[in-house]
C-alpha positions in Angstrom: 97.5 91.7 108.8 94.5 92.8 106.5 92.4 89.9 107.7 92.9 90.5 111.1 92.0 93.9 110.9 88.7 92.5 108.6 87.8 90.3 111.5 88.3 92.9 113.9 86.1 95.2 112.7 83.5 93.0 112.4 83.1 92.2 115.9 83.4 95.9 116.3 80.3 96.5 114.7 82.1 97.9 111.0 80.1 97.3 108.4 82.5 97.3 105.4 81.3 94.3 103.3 82.6 96.8 100.2 85.7 97.5 101.1 89.1 95.7 101.9 92.9 97.0 102.2 95.0 96.4 99.1 98.4 97.6 97.1 98.5 100.0 94.4 101.5 100.1 92.8 103.7 99.5 95.9 101.1 101.9 98.5 98.3 100.7 100.4 95.1 101.4 100.2 91.8 100.3 100.4 89.8 99.0 97.3 86.2 98.3 96.1 85.2 94.9 96.7 82.3 95.3 95.0 80.3 98.3 92.9 79.6 101.3 95.2 77.4 103.9 94.0 77.5 107.8 94.5 76.0 108.7 97.9 76.5 105.6 98.9 77.5 104.7 102.5 79.6 102.2 102.5 81.3 101.9 105.8 79.3 102.7 108.9 80.8 102.1 112.5 79.9 102.7 115.7 81.5 105.6 117.7 82.3 102.5 120.1 84.7 101.5 117.4 86.6 104.5 117.3 89.2 106.4 119.2 87.1 109.9 120.4 87.6 113.1 121.7 85.1 115.5 122.5 85.3 118.7 124.0 84.1 117.9 127.6 85.4 114.7 127.7 86.9 114.0 131.0 90.3 111.5 131.3 89.5 108.5 131.1 92.4 107.2 132.6 93.6 109.5 135.4 96.2 106.3 136.7 97.9 107.2 133.2 97.9 110.3 132.7 96.9 113.3 135.2 93.4 115.0 135.2 95.1 118.5 134.7 97.1 117.5 131.9 94.2 116.3 130.1 91.5 119.1 130.7 94.4 121.6 129.2 95.8 119.0 126.6 94.8 119.8 122.7 92.6 117.9 121.4 95.5 116.4 119.1 97.3 115.4 122.5 94.3 113.9 124.0 93.6 111.8 121.0 97.5 110.7 121.1 97.0 109.7 124.7 94.1 107.4 124.1 96.1 105.7 121.5 99.0 105.2 123.4 97.1 104.1 126.6 95.3 101.4 124.2 98.9 100.5 123.0 100.1 99.9 125.7 97.3 97.6 126.9 98.8 95.3 124.2 96.7 92.2 122.9 94.0 93.1 125.4 93.2 96.2 124.3 90.3 96.4 122.1 91.8 98.4 119.3 94.7 95.8 119.3 94.2 95.0 115.7 94.2 98.5 114.3 96.8 99.5 116.3 99.0 96.3 114.6 98.2 97.9 111.2 99.5 101.3 112.3 103.1 102.6 110.8 106.0 102.0 113.0 107.3 105.2 112.4 107.7 108.4 110.3 109.7 110.8 108.0 107.5 113.9 107.9 109.3 117.2 108.1 109.1 117.5 112.1 111.9 114.4 111.8 113.9 116.0 109.4 117.4 118.0 110.1 116.7 121.7 109.6 119.2 121.4 106.7 116.5 119.1 105.0 113.8 121.2 105.7 115.7 124.2 104.3 116.2 122.4 101.0 112.1 123.0 100.3 112.9 126.7 99.6 109.8 127.7 101.7 110.4 130.0 104.3 106.6 129.5 105.6 107.0 125.7 106.1 110.3 126.3 107.5 108.2 128.4 110.4 105.5 126.1 110.4 107.7 123.0 111.3 109.5 125.1 113.5 106.7 125.7 115.7 105.5 122.4 115.2 108.8 121.3 116.8 108.3 123.6 119.6 104.4 122.5 120.4 105.2 119.0 120.1 108.6 118.9 122.9 106.4 121.4 125.1 103.5 118.9 125.1 106.6 116.1 125.7 107.4 118.5 128.9 104.3 119.0 130.2 103.7 115.5 130.3 106.7 114.6 132.1 106.5 117.5 134.6 102.3 116.6 135.3 102.7 113.3 135.5 106.0 112.1 137.0 107.4 109.0 136.1 105.1 108.8 133.3 105.7 105.3 130.9 105.2 107.6 127.7 108.6 108.5 126.0 109.3 111.7 124.3 109.7 108.9 120.6 106.3 107.6 121.9 104.5 110.4 121.8 105.9 112.0 119.1 104.6 108.5 117.2 101.1 109.0 118.9 101.0 112.5 117.5 102.4 111.5 114.4 99.4 109.0 113.6 97.0 111.4 114.7 98.0 114.1 112.8 98.0 112.1 109.3 94.8 110.3 110.2 92.5 111.9 112.3 89.0 113.1 111.3 87.0 115.9 112.9 83.5 117.2 112.8 80.7 119.6 114.4 80.0 118.4 117.8 76.5 118.7 119.1 76.8 117.1 122.5 75.3 113.8 122.8 73.6 111.6 120.4 70.2 112.3 119.6 68.3 110.0 121.4 69.6 111.0 124.5 68.8 114.1 123.4 64.9 113.1 122.7 64.7 111.1 126.2 65.5 114.6 127.7 63.2 116.8 125.6 60.3 114.4 126.8 61.4 115.2 130.3 61.5 118.6 129.8 57.8 118.3 127.8 56.5 116.6 130.9 58.3 119.4 133.4 56.7 122.3 131.1 53.0 120.9 131.1 53.3 120.7 135.3 54.8 124.3 135.6 52.1 125.5 133.2 48.8 123.4 134.4 49.7 123.7 138.3 51.9 126.3 138.5 54.2 125.2 140.8 57.8 126.8 141.3 60.0 125.5 139.3 63.0 124.7 142.3 60.4 122.4 143.3 60.1 120.3 139.9 63.8 120.5 138.5 66.0 118.3 140.9 69.7 119.0 140.2 70.1 116.3 137.8 67.2 117.6 135.5 68.6 121.4 135.7 72.4 119.6 134.3 70.4 117.9 131.7 68.4 121.4 130.8 71.4 123.3 131.1 73.4 120.5 128.4 70.6 120.6 126.2 70.5 124.5 126.1 74.3 124.8 126.0 74.4 121.9 123.2 71.7 123.8 120.7 72.9 127.1 121.4 77.1 127.0 121.4 78.2 123.6 120.2 78.0 125.1 116.6 81.4 125.8 117.4 82.7 122.6 119.1 84.3 119.9 117.4 85.0 116.0 118.0 88.4 114.6 117.0 88.9 110.7 116.1 90.9 108.0 114.6 88.6 106.1 112.4 89.5 102.2 111.8 89.7 101.3 107.9 88.1 104.6 107.0 91.6 106.2 108.3 93.3 103.7 105.4 91.9 105.3 102.7 94.0 107.3 100.5 93.7 110.8 100.0 92.6 112.9 96.9 91.7 116.3 96.3 88.8 115.7 94.1 87.5 112.7 95.7 83.6 114.1 96.2 83.1 111.9 99.5 82.4 112.9 102.8 83.3 111.4 106.3 80.4 112.4 108.9 78.6 111.7 112.1 75.2 110.6 111.9 73.9 111.7 115.2 70.7 109.6 115.3 72.3 106.4 115.4 75.8 107.6 117.0 77.7 106.1 113.6 80.6 107.5 112.0 79.9 106.8 108.0 81.7 107.1 104.7 79.5 108.3 101.8 81.1 107.9 98.4 80.8 110.9 95.8 81.3 108.6 92.9 81.0 105.1 91.4 83.5 103.1 92.1 84.2 99.6 90.0 85.1 96.2 92.0 88.8 96.6 92.6 89.4 100.1 91.9 90.9 102.1 94.7 88.6 104.4 97.2 89.9 107.7 97.8 88.5 110.0 100.3 89.6 113.9 101.0 90.9 114.7 103.8 89.9 118.5 103.5 91.0 121.5 101.2 94.7 121.2 102.0 97.3 122.6 100.4 101.0 120.6 99.7 102.2 122.9 102.4 100.2 120.5 105.1 100.0 117.4 103.2 103.9 117.4 103.4 104.0 118.4 107.2 101.9 116.5 108.3 100.7 113.5 105.9 103.9 113.0 104.0 103.5 113.3 100.3 102.8 116.2 97.9 99.8 115.8 95.5 100.7 117.2 91.8 98.1 120.5 91.1 97.1 120.2 94.0 93.5 122.7 93.3 94.0 123.6 97.2 97.4 124.6 97.0 98.3 128.1 98.4 101.6 130.4 98.1 102.4 131.7 101.8 104.8 134.9 101.6 105.8 135.9 104.8 107.2 139.4 106.3 105.2 141.2 103.2 104.5 144.3 105.0 108.3 144.8 105.8 109.4 143.4 102.0 106.9 145.9 100.8 108.3 148.7 103.0 111.4 148.6 102.0 111.0 147.9 98.1 108.7 150.7 97.9 110.1 153.4 99.7 107.5 153.5 102.3 109.2 156.2 105.1 109.2 154.6 108.8 106.8 156.9 110.3 104.1 156.7 107.2 104.8 152.7 107.5 104.1 152.9 111.4 101.0 155.1 110.9 99.3 153.0 108.2 100.6 149.4 110.2 98.4 150.4 112.7 95.4 151.5 110.4 95.9 147.8 109.0 95.7 146.3 112.9 92.8 148.3 113.7 91.3 147.1 110.4 91.7 143.2 111.3 94.5 143.0 108.0 97.9 143.3 109.8 98.1 139.4 109.4 97.1 139.5 106.1 100.5 141.2 105.1 102.3 139.1 107.5 101.2 136.0 106.1 100.2 136.7 102.3 97.8 133.8 100.6 98.0 133.8 97.2 96.4 131.1 95.0 95.9 130.6 91.3 92.2 132.4 91.4 94.3 135.2 92.3 95.4 137.2 95.6 93.2 136.7 98.8 90.7 139.5 98.7 91.6 141.2 102.1 95.3 140.6 101.0 94.2 143.3 98.0 92.6 145.5 100.6 95.6 145.2 102.7 97.7 146.0 100.0 95.4 149.3 99.3 95.8 150.7 102.9 99.5 150.3 103.1 99.9 151.6 99.5 97.7 154.0 98.7 99.4 157.6 97.7 96.8 159.6 99.7 96.3 157.8 102.7 94.4 154.7 104.4 91.6 156.5 103.7 91.6 156.1 100.3 91.3 152.7 100.6 89.1 152.6 103.6 85.9 152.0 101.4 87.1 148.5 100.3 87.2 148.7 96.5 89.7 149.1 94.0 91.8 152.4 94.1 91.4 155.2 91.6 94.4 155.9 88.8 97.5 154.7 89.2 96.8 153.7 92.9 95.6 150.0 91.9 98.6 149.5 89.4 101.3 150.4 92.0 99.3 147.9 94.2 100.2 145.2 91.9 103.3 146.6 90.7 104.0 145.9 94.3 102.5 142.4 94.8 104.3 141.4 91.5 107.9 143.0 92.6 107.2 140.8 95.8 106.8 137.8 93.7 109.7 138.0 91.2 112.2 138.7 94.5 110.5 135.5 96.1 111.8 133.5 93.0 115.0 135.0 92.9 116.1 133.8 96.4 115.3 130.2 95.5 118.6 128.3 94.9 117.4 126.9 92.2 115.0 127.6 89.5 111.8 126.1 88.5 113.4 124.4 85.0 116.3 123.1 87.3 113.9 121.3 89.6 111.8 119.7 86.9 114.8 118.5 84.6 116.2 117.2 88.3 113.4 115.5 89.5 112.4 114.0 85.7 116.0 112.6 85.4 117.1 111.4 89.3 113.6 111.0 90.6 114.4 107.4 91.1 117.8 107.4 92.4 117.0 110.2 94.9 116.3 109.3 98.7 112.7 109.6 99.7 113.6 113.2 101.2 115.1 114.4 98.5 112.4 113.2 96.3 109.8 114.9 98.1 111.9 118.0 98.6 112.1 118.0 94.7 108.3 117.5 94.1 107.5 120.2 96.8 109.7 122.8 95.6 108.4 122.2 91.4 104.5 122.3 93.0 105.3 125.2 94.9 107.6 126.9 91.8 104.9 126.2 89.2 102.1 128.1 91.5 104.2 131.0 92.4 104.8 131.4 88.5 101.3 131.1 88.1 100.5 133.8 90.8 103.2 136.0 88.5 101.1 135.6 85.5 98.3 136.4 87.1 99.6 139.8 88.6 101.0 140.4 84.9 97.9 139.8 83.3 96.1 142.4 86.0 98.8 145.0 85.2 98.4 144.6 81.3 94.4 145.2 82.0 94.7 148.4 84.4 97.8 150.0 82.0 95.4 149.5 78.9 92.2 150.9 80.8 94.6 153.9 81.6 96.0 154.1 77.8 99.5 153.4 78.9 102.1 150.4 77.3 
């Protein structure tokens, strides 16, 4: 399979002379065939060798799915449809060698029974997986409704979406390649000269095609910063993830190519890693099916913190309603409904929301955005610490129990049980660190106030 993919890559114009498929401790990855230097472009591929979706891309196969469905689909669904269309072409597909090496099945949480998801002991991910199931089922229903008699089954769509969510890359979209834009720019310069020298009305010079080109150029320059391309990148997407990897994957607009740039020195035979982005273990498990130990980008998300705090701190219903209105007005309500905490401490927006909710003198006392005076700030951290401790007590097993089970039985466990244990251990360690952060802050506040 590796030889087939390497031959296809060469024929497709991909330049990976320093990279080849290999196995590391039973897991597939990519190895350096020779030394790779920091900041070296070690894979270069034309966009034509990728499955690529852009924001304004028209439906490329109206006989496969309806144009209306395509126009309303998310980028992930569009990319999944591109993959399925290529797959159904079989050996005739220009991407056959790439598709043949993709996983045949997935076992990420979206495919787990609800009881298995509950074993994660993490309500936030339970809710995210439930929403993922709903969205994927809706996409399948819409496909069946918009394209009657479609040859795409629910299982096939879910497989393709799993491939996409575990392998796709994205980046800022700036419209057509800069080569094309340069050609348009030359035309516009000529038109500008004609307007200036001969005072010819623009409607006599700019025909419909050039006017459209002018609009597209302005659109690309002014508006496309918020737009993204999404793509499956053969070979590049076979590299494994490491949060500390320093390299990057980017589109070179002058050459209209995708490049992978190394962030460190790799020796011959060493596994080459890339980063899938600053992703916590929630998303790594949900979409990629693994958990990263000591993930520096991990976060703990507490859902419904506003209701918990209202109950724990005795906030009257009328007062809660007025303060939630103030939070909505300040754009901070969501930060309490999904409170994000990391090892660096609470999100600054979360702290401000807590101050608005709990300030004894009302929201105006916290409107400036800084710490509350007197005991106000202590009350904020006491409430946060209490909520974190309450979350810890809700778990059906302790961190120590999970660590012991993982150390003792890891090799005897099934894959789902092992992943659930790994995930719980990482989240509970993070939660313990967040409690420690709150304790440290409380100690400082009490010391400053002259208390114990």
